[in-house]
C-alpha positions in Angstrom: 6.2 -12.5 -4.3 8.3 -9.7 -2.8 11.2 -10.4 -5.3 9.0 -10.6 -8.4 7.2 -8.2 -10.7 3.5 -8.5 -10.0 1.8 -10.5 -12.8 -0.7 -7.7 -13.5 2.1 -5.3 -14.3 3.6 -7.8 -16.7 0.2 -8.5 -18.3 -1.0 -4.9 -18.5 2.2 -3.2 -19.7 1.4 -4.0 -23.3 -2.2 -2.8 -23.2 -2.3 0.3 -21.0 -1.1 3.8 -22.1 1.9 5.2 -20.3 2.6 8.6 -18.7 5.5 10.5 -20.2 7.8 9.2 -17.5 7.0 5.6 -18.5 4.6 4.6 -15.7 1.5 2.7 -16.5 -1.6 4.9 -16.7 -4.5 3.3 -15.0 -6.8 6.3 -15.3 -9.3 4.8 -17.7 -8.5 1.2 -17.1 -11.2 -1.1 -15.8 -8.6 -2.7 -13.5 -5.6 -1.6 -11.5 -2.9 -3.2 -9.3 -1.8 -1.5 -6.1 0.4 -2.2 -3.1 -0.8 -1.6 0.5 2.1 -1.1 2.8 1.3 -1.8 6.5 4.1 0.1 8.2 4.7 -1.1 11.7 7.0 -0.3 14.6 7.0 -1.8 18.1 3.7 -3.6 17.5 2.0 -0.4 16.3 0.5 0.3 12.9 1.0 3.6 11.0 -2.2 4.9 9.5 -2.5 8.0 7.3 -5.4 10.4 6.8 -5.8 11.1 3.1 -6.2 14.6 1.9 -8.7 13.2 -0.6 -10.4 10.0 0.5 -10.1 7.0 -1.8 -13.0 6.6 -4.2 -15.6 4.3 -2.7 -14.0 4.4 0.7 -16.1 5.1 3.8 -13.0 6.3 5.7 -10.3 8.9 5.1 -7.7 6.7 6.9 -5.6 4.2 5.0 -2.1 2.7 4.9 0.8 3.7 2.7 -0.4 2.7 -0.8 0.5 3.1 -4.4 -0.1 2.0 -7.9 2.0 -0.9 -9.2 2.7 1.2 -12.3 6.3 0.3 -13.1 8.2 -2.9 -14.0 9.9 -3.4 -10.6 9.6 -6.0 -7.9 7.1 -5.6 -5.1 9.9 -5.1 -2.6 11.3 -2.2 -4.7 7.9 -0.6 -4.9 7.4 -0.9 -1.2 10.7 1.0 -0.6 9.6 3.6 -3.1 6.1 4.2 -1.6 7.3 4.3 2.0 9.9 6.9 1.2 7.6 8.9 -1.1 4.6 9.0 1.4 6.3 9.2 4.8 9.9 10.0 4.2 11.3 6.8 5.8 14.2 5.2 3.9 15.0 2.3 6.2 12.9 -0.9 6.4 14.2 -3.6 8.7 11.9 -6.4 7.5 9.1 -7.1 5.0 6.6 -9.9 4.6 3.7 -10.3 2.2 0.6 -12.3 1.9 -1.6 -13.3 -1.1 -3.1 -10.4 -3.1 -6.8 -9.9 -2.9 -9.3 -8.4 -5.3 -11.6 -5.5 -4.3 -14.4 -4.3 -6.6 -15.8 -0.8 -6.9 -15.5 1.5 -9.9 -12.5 -0.7 -10.9 -11.3 -4.1 -10.2 -8.4 -3.6 -7.8 -5.8 -6.2 -7.2 -4.2 -5.3 -3.9 -0.8 -6.6 -2.8 -0.6 -6.4 1.1 2.9 -6.0 2.5 4.0 -5.5 6.1 7.1 -3.2 6.5 8.7 -2.9 9.9 10.6 0.4 10.4 13.2 1.2 13.0 13.0 3.7 15.8 13.1 6.6 15.9 11.8 7.2 12.4 10.4 10.6 12.0 7.4 10.7 9.7 7.3 13.3 6.9 4.0 13.3 5.1 3.7 14.1 1.4 0.8 16.1 -0.1 -1.5 13.1 -0.2 -2.0 13.1 3.6 -2.9 15.5 6.3 -2.1 13.6 9.4 -0.9 10.2 10.8 -1.4 8.1 13.8 0.3 5.0 15.3 -2.5 2.6 16.5 -2.7 -0.6 18.3 -3.7 -3.5 16.0 -6.9 -3.9 18.0 -8.0 -0.5 16.7 -7.8 -1.2 13.0 -11.6 -1.7 12.5 -12.2 1.9 13.8 -10.1 3.4 11.0 -9.6 1.2 8.0 -11.9 -0.4 5.4 -12.9 -4.0 6.1 -10.8 -5.5 3.3 -7.8 -3.6 4.5 -8.3 -4.9 8.1 -8.6 -8.4 6.8 -5.4 -8.2 4.9 -3.6 -6.8 8.0 -4.9 -9.7 10.1 -3.5 -12.1 7.5 -0.1 -10.4 7.7 -0.2 -10.6 11.5 -0.9 -14.3 11.3 2.1 -14.8 8.9 4.3 -13.3 11.5 3.4 -15.9 14.2 
């Protein structure tokens, strides 16, 4: 799936309004597609504390994430989001797992992708986040929502 345009983007591009720059506008849509990027280095996971917690989330911590709002491959979107949110432009490897659906105010189709970055990679947060931490995978339940933890565990299994 990394080298394909997610099917939700292909399907929704004809029904959703667009922002002036051409991106899909999910603001009033009952569903949305997003990518969650699990940035890792040396068996550690990067988590980000959001300035504004995600709607319906019980935690302020999350992974690099973004709307799938353009007609581009999942791999291209991962590169874009990682650079936009943490200022890192080099990813040494990527792997994905099956998307999952999460329900709250919207129906969210989430595409989990693991992205390994090289060392040293200084982290430069954008305005969406206030701090970051590198954690051991055994700590994910302390910080991340259950569905995010489950997707991370699936990604770890794919790497074995």
